[in-house]
N, C-alpha and C positions, 0 to 999 in steps of 0.2 A: 917530343916523340919522333920528330923528323930526324933529329940527331941520332936517336936510338936505331931507327931504321937503317941509317947509313952505317953505324957501328956494327950492327948485326950482319949486314951485307959484307963488310970488310973482314969479318971473322968467319965467313962462310956459313952463317946461319940463314935459313930460308924463312921468309915471312910470307904467308902465315903457316907454312907447313911445319916448321919447328917451333915458332914463337908467334903468338898473336900480339899485336900492338894496337893500343887505343890512345888517342890524344884527346885534348880538351880545347875548345875555342873555335874549331873549324876555320882556321886561317886559310887564306886563298890557296896557299901552296899545298894544303892537305890533299886536295883532289887531283893535283897534277903530279905529285910525287910518285915514285915507283917503289913498291905498289902504292896505289892511292890509300890514304890513311883513313881508317874508321875513326870517327871523332864525335865528341859531344858538341853540338851547335847551340849557341845562345845568342840572342838578339842584343848586341852591344848598344844599339841606339835606344832600345827599351830600358836597359840597365842604366844608361846615362840619364834618360828622362826621369826614371823613378828616383834616382839619386838627387837630381835637381829639385824635384817635387818635395822630397824629404827635407832638404836643406831649407827651402822656402817655407815649408810648414813650421820648422823649428824657429826660423827667424820671425815669423808672424805671430806665433803663439808662445814663444819663449818656453816651449815644452821640452823638458829634459828627458821625458820618457822616450823609449824607442822600442821598436818591434822588429819582427822578421818579415822581410819581403821576399817572396818567391818569384822567380822569373822562369817561365817555361823553357825547357831545353828539348832538343831532339837528338836522338842517336842517328848519326849519318853512317850507315853501314857501307863500307867500301871493301877493298881487297886485302887489308892488312889483318883481318881476323878470320878464324875458321873454328869449327867445332873441335873440341879436344879429341885426340886419337882414341879409338876403341882399344881397350886392353884386355 
């Protein structure tokens, strides 16, 4: 998404006036880029912890079944998004 912000700027497009941009992962650069990037934040430490738990569970129980694990996310609204224009 940061590359897209740069490319839009180079082509004279205004963010968020012309185009809204949203990223995913909330990397450190997202909040310091111009404009600051709206992004989805997830807790990578929690993702890693849950992955290790799943691997250890499989190793202990020799369980071939698997399920879905949901990790909470947060939308970090910054300055790269705006409501759509009224027509």
